[in-house]
C-alpha positions, 0 to 999 in steps of 0.5 A, a space after each residue: 635241655 633236651 631238644 624237644 622234651 618229648 621222648 618216645 616210650 618204647 615197647 613190649 607185651 604178648 599172649 605167651 610167656 606167662 605161666 599163670 594169672 599170678 603177678 608173682 610171675 611178672 616178666 621184668 625188663 630193665 630200663 636203661 637211659 644214657 647207659 644208667 639203670 633208670 627204671 623198670 618195665 613189668 608185665 603179667 597176665 591177669 586173665 586169659 586175654 588180659 594183662 597188666 603193666 607197670 613202667 617208669 624211669 627217671 631223667 633228671 627229675 623228669 620221667 614217666 610212671 604208668 600202670 596199665 591194663 589191656 584186654 585183647 580179642 582173639 585176633 590180638 587187637 586191643 578191645 579195652 585199655 586203661 592207663 593211669 599215671 604221669 608222663 615224662 613232664 609229670 603231667 597226670 595221665 588218665 587214658 582209656 579205650 573201650 569197644 562194644 558193638 562195632 563202636 569204640 570210645 577213647 579218652 585221652 589228651 585229645 578228649 573223649 571221642 567215638 568211632 566205628 570199630 570192628 576189632 580189626 584195627 589197633 588203638 595206639 595210645 597217647 601215653 603209656 607203657 611199652 606194651 603197645 609196641 609188642 602187640 603191634 609187632 605180634 600183629 605185623 608178624 601175622 599180617 599177610 600184607 605186613 601192614 596193620 591199620 591203626 585206630 583212629 588213623 594211620 598204618 604201621 608196616 613191617 619193612 624188614 625182619 632180620 634173623 640174628 644169632 647173638 654171641 651167646 647163641 640166642 636166636 632173635 629177630 630184629 623187626 624194622 617198622 615204619 609209619 609211627 614216627 620219623 625214625 624207623 621203629 626197631 623191635 627185638 623179638 624172640 618168637 612172639 615176645 619182645 625182648 628188647 627195644 632200643 631207641 636212642 639213649 632209652 633201652 628196654 631189655 628183658 633182664 635175662 638178656 641184659 648182658 647182650 644189650 650192648 651187642 644188640 645196640 651195636 648190631 642195630 646201629 650197624 643196620 641203621 647206618 646201612 639204611 642211612 647210607 641207602 637214603 643218602 645215595 638215593 636222595 642226593 643229586 650231584 651238581 655240576 654246572 647249574 643256573 638258577 634263573 630269574 630268582 630274587 636273591 637275599 643279600 647280606 645287607 638284608 635286601 632282595 636283588 630282583 630277577 637274577 641269574 645265579 651260576 653255580 659250579 660244583 660247590 662254589 658260586 661262580 657268578 651273579 648276573 641280572 637275568 638275560 645278561 649272560 649267555 648260559 652254558 648249554 651243559 648247565 642245568 637250569 632251575 626256574 626261580 621266577 617269583 621265588 627267593 634264593 637265600 644262603 643256607 641258614 644256621 641253627 645255633 642250638 642243636 644236638 645232632 645224631 645220625 637220624 636228624 641231619 636230613 630234617 635240617 637240610 629239608 628245612 633249609 638249615 645247612 650249618 649248625 652249632 652242636 651244644 652238647 653231644 658225645 665225644 664221637 661228634 666229629 665222626 658224625 660231622 665227617 659223615 655229614 661232610 662226605 655225604 655218607 649220611 645227609 646232614 648239615 655242616 657242624 661249625 661249632 663243637 661244644 663239649 658239655 660238663 655237668 656236676 654230680 648228683 641225681 639230676 646230672 646230665 649223663 652225657 658227661 658228669 664230673 665228681 670234682 673240679 680236677 676232673 672238670 679241668 681235665 675234661 676241658 683239656 680233653 675237649 680242646 684236644 679233640 678240636 672243640 671250640 666251646 664248653 657248655 656248663 650244665 645245671 649241676 656244676 657247683 658254683 665254686 667251680 665256675 671261675 676255675 673252669 672258665 679260666 681254664 677254658 679261656 686260657 685254651 682259647 675256648 668259650 664258655 656257655 650253658 645253663 646257669 648252675 643251680 644256686 647261682 644267678 646269670 649275673 654271677 655266672 657272667 662275672 665268673 667268665 661266661 661268654 654266652 647263656 643258653 635259654 631265655 628262662 635262664 635270664 629270667 631266673 636272674 631276677 628271682 633268686 639264687 636259692 632255686 634248685 634249677 637242676 629240677 623243673 623249677 627252672 621252668 615253673 618259676 619263670 612261668 609263674 613269675 616271669 610276667 612280673 619282670 619290669 623292663 624299666 627297673 634298675 635291676 633289669 637295666 643293670 643286667 642289660 648293661 652287663 650283657 653289653 659290657 661283657 659282650 654276652 651272647 644270648 641263645 633264647 630258644 623261645 619256641 620251646 618255651 612257647 610250647 611249654 608255657 602256652 600250649 594246653 593238654 589236649 589242644 594243638 600247640 601253637 608252636 606246631 599248629 602250622 605243620 602238625 598234620 604233615 607228621 606220622 601219628 606219634 609225632 602228631 600226638 606229641 604236639 598235644 601234650 600241653 607243655 608244663 602242667 597248668 590250670 585255672 589262673 596259671 593258663 593266663 599267667 604262663 601265657 603272660 610270662 611267655 609274652 614277656 619273654 618275647 618282649 625281652 628278646 625284642 629289647 635285647 635286639 634293640 639294646 644291641 645284645 647279640 641273640 642267635 636263633 636256635 631250636 634245641 628241638 625238632 630240626 627245621 620245623 622248630 627253627 622256622 617257628 623260632 624265627 617266626 616268633 622273633 618277627 612276632 616279637 617285633 624284630 624286622 623280618 630282614 634282621 631276623 633273616 640276617 640273624 639266620 644267615 650272615 650274622 650267625 656265620 660271622 659269630 661262628 667265624 665262617 662268614 668268609 665261606 658261608 652265610 651270604 650269596 656272593 661270588 666265590 663263596 660256598 653254594 650253600 643255598 636254599 630256594 624259598 617258594 615265596 618271599 619271606 620279607 613280605 610273608 615271613 611264614 614263606 620261610 617254611 616253603 623250602 623247595 630245595 637245599 644245596 650243600 657241598 656240591 649236592 642238591 636235595 629236594 625237600 619233598 623227597 627228604 620229607 617223604 623218606 620220613 613219612 612227612 608231607 611236603 608243604 605243597 
């Protein structure tokens, strides 16, 4: 499951490049997702200032499909727009924008709204084709200030315009924009026409330049890397001797040690004393911790890391992570994090992913037969990975030999439960750990469900509320988890967003922080999770409540659970912890899960996970007391890691995110 579940849908359009108002003159782009052709983007002129668009791609049974029409004024701003289709989660979309007489009306997931409009701001749609990005690029190229105001709010800015000649002699420009989302937006232009848009695994490339896509990706990656190096150099504060004075220290036992001076030198904790009990070196930097809580850096136990998101982990107080499926170059990224070439957390567990064949396969690493799977396990072992994550398309008959191979090499097995298999069967065939609470709920439904598809979400949403925690079937399953020492990685926050949020309403998962984000990120908090209507609304909410009840029961029964996000770093992690407390787990135990217990599970507790003399000074300062008001966990003032100090406000501001204050 891919962190968050929302992909940003990228860009193209324009006034030139069309010879006539004939759909046969379409300009066609390939949509490549994870290096596979996954869809198409088409655009064509319908009249002098009006255009049509079609956009679709598929991702393991999910993916958008839009038909779109746009009319522009003489200044190239949108005056009318209609978008129909389904979004990435197959939610029906019927969005429109119209303007007349200095007024505009928009209809989207937020409902219908009106506002003043003079034709000099760009309506930025909620869902739709990539057209909006090309229109924005054209406007920015003409803007004297390099900025374009968005409707109804926000500003986009052109920060760099880089002329590039490709190896085939084609001259293009790479535009770098900010103000839309957390990462910079990159748009490849040829004149006023977009020819390529690359964002992570999703690439949109005009067909005549398809052969240049890999080269353009490499060039963009290099530019992205250089910008990340600049951020690290600017926002890293090197530490020498430092003392946090009069601070309350969260201990490994889950208590607060009040009014302490904590002495740090470089990467190590040198001393912990009652305030006023020891002379302080005049060369030491002093930090006032009065009324605040000093905690060990936290552990996010379910992440998928890239070079952009490391900064968010540290801003949110997460200094260590498990990576539960990535590419085989992950250790190179970890080395960049460790050396502070790029700001990011320690990756303490590397888990290699393996999926089976078929249309829903996770495209990071899909095998065709068992022998390939056994070879992949050996390859991951040779790369220094400690764990294997099996995914939904693995054939059930392969599970036992794969787990046997991994165990022979001293590796753990975790993952989704393969389609047409139950959690009980997977555990009895060697699983050590299960990702996602929905996989536990599926255990009580059927082994005939094709969990490669969205059924792995909709079936627990519809029937999860009926799970009886006193039934013999459930009690037997809990006994199995305990007997086999199975670790559960529930990621409940993503299911709150899926099951409880409703289209057009702010998701409770992000309610506390939504207004701190750039416009596109904010809008992703209103998409509504999986489709629900009528009685389903209460039904799905009941199923989520039952998920929280199971998490609490797992804790009470002594089944190990670990906090992880599989989504927006930092912010979603805080919500995950909040939900554990809401479910009934004591705050002190939740904070121990986030720190010392996760350190123990990942085998790094000798150096990390608690504030003790001689340990690594991976520390966070919380403006408040999360044991009294748990939501104070969101108020991270700064994070220390590897002898460096990072102010959360500076990290957030670099991404266009507002600080908590």
